[in-house]
C-alpha positions as CSV (number, residue, x, y, z in Angstrom):
1,E,152.7,141.8,102.0
2,I,153.3,142.2,105.8
3,P,150.2,141.8,107.6
4,G,149.6,144.5,109.3
5,V,151.2,147.2,107.5
6,R,150.1,149.5,104.6
7,V,152.5,151.1,102.4
8,S,151.5,153.3,99.5
9,A,154.4,153.6,96.3
10,P,156.3,156.5,96.7
11,A,156.3,159.1,94.3
12,G,160.0,159.6,93.2
13,A,161.5,159.9,96.6
14,F,163.9,157.2,97.8
15,Y,161.8,156.2,101.0
16,A,158.5,154.6,102.2
17,F,156.4,155.6,105.4
18,P,154.6,152.4,105.8
19,D,151.3,152.6,108.2
20,V,152.6,150.3,110.8
21,S,149.4,151.4,113.0
22,E,147.5,148.3,113.2
23,A,150.7,145.8,114.2
24,T,151.3,148.7,117.0
25,I,148.2,149.4,117.6
26,A,147.2,145.2,118.3
27,A,150.5,144.8,120.2
28,G,150.7,147.8,122.5
29,I,153.6,149.9,121.4
30,T,154.4,152.8,119.9
31,S,156.2,153.8,116.1
32,A,159.3,154.7,118.1
33,Q,159.5,151.6,120.3
34,L,159.0,149.4,117.2
35,A,161.5,150.9,115.6
36,T,163.8,150.4,118.5
37,K,163.1,146.4,118.5
38,L,163.7,146.8,114.8
39,L,167.0,147.6,116.1
40,Q,168.0,146.0,119.0
41,E,166.4,142.7,118.1
42,Y,166.9,142.6,114.5
43,G,169.5,145.0,112.8
44,V,167.2,147.0,110.9
45,A,167.4,150.7,111.3
46,L,164.0,152.7,110.4
47,L,162.8,155.8,111.8
48,P,159.6,156.1,114.1
49,G,157.0,158.4,111.9
50,T,157.0,160.5,115.1
51,A,160.8,161.9,114.1
52,F,158.9,164.0,111.3
53,G,156.3,164.9,113.5
54,A,153.4,164.0,116.3
55,A,150.9,162.9,113.0
56,G,153.6,160.2,112.2
57,E,153.0,158.1,114.4
58,G,152.4,154.9,113.5
59,H,154.1,155.0,110.7
60,L,158.0,154.4,109.9
61,R,160.5,155.8,107.8
62,L,161.8,153.0,105.4
63,S,165.1,154.3,103.3
64,F,165.5,152.1,100.4
65,A,168.7,154.2,99.2
66,T,171.1,151.3,99.4
67,G,171.6,147.8,97.5
68,R,168.4,145.3,96.8
69,A,170.2,142.6,98.6
70,D,170.5,144.7,101.9
71,L,166.6,145.4,101.0
72,D,165.7,142.4,100.8
73,T,167.4,141.3,103.8
74,A,166.0,144.4,106.0
75,L,162.5,143.6,105.0
76,T,162.7,139.4,105.8
77,L,163.7,140.7,109.2
78,V,161.3,143.4,109.2
79,H,158.4,140.6,108.7
80,E,160.0,138.3,111.1
81,C,159.7,141.0,113.9
82,F,155.7,141.6,112.7
83,R,155.4,137.9,113.2
84,S,157.1,137.9,116.5
85,L,154.3,140.7,117.6
86,Q,151.4,139.2,116.0
87,S,152.5,135.8,118.5
88,R,152.2,137.4,121.8
């Protein structure tokens, strides 16, 4: 439900690999820069897709091996971050 993000349901894994390329391209940043922004400004740790190879650009890796409350909080913060990118 976050604008600029597309994600397929994971098939039995404890992580998702959302495509954030629409948002990163519009903001003129890389997925690594987005991951850094999320960590430094919002306190949410995600890995850039490039940590898994060059083809991962435009993706983030999100682990959901934690409690539901922590996930809800993190996704709320991620949504805030994406809204801030759109207002640039």
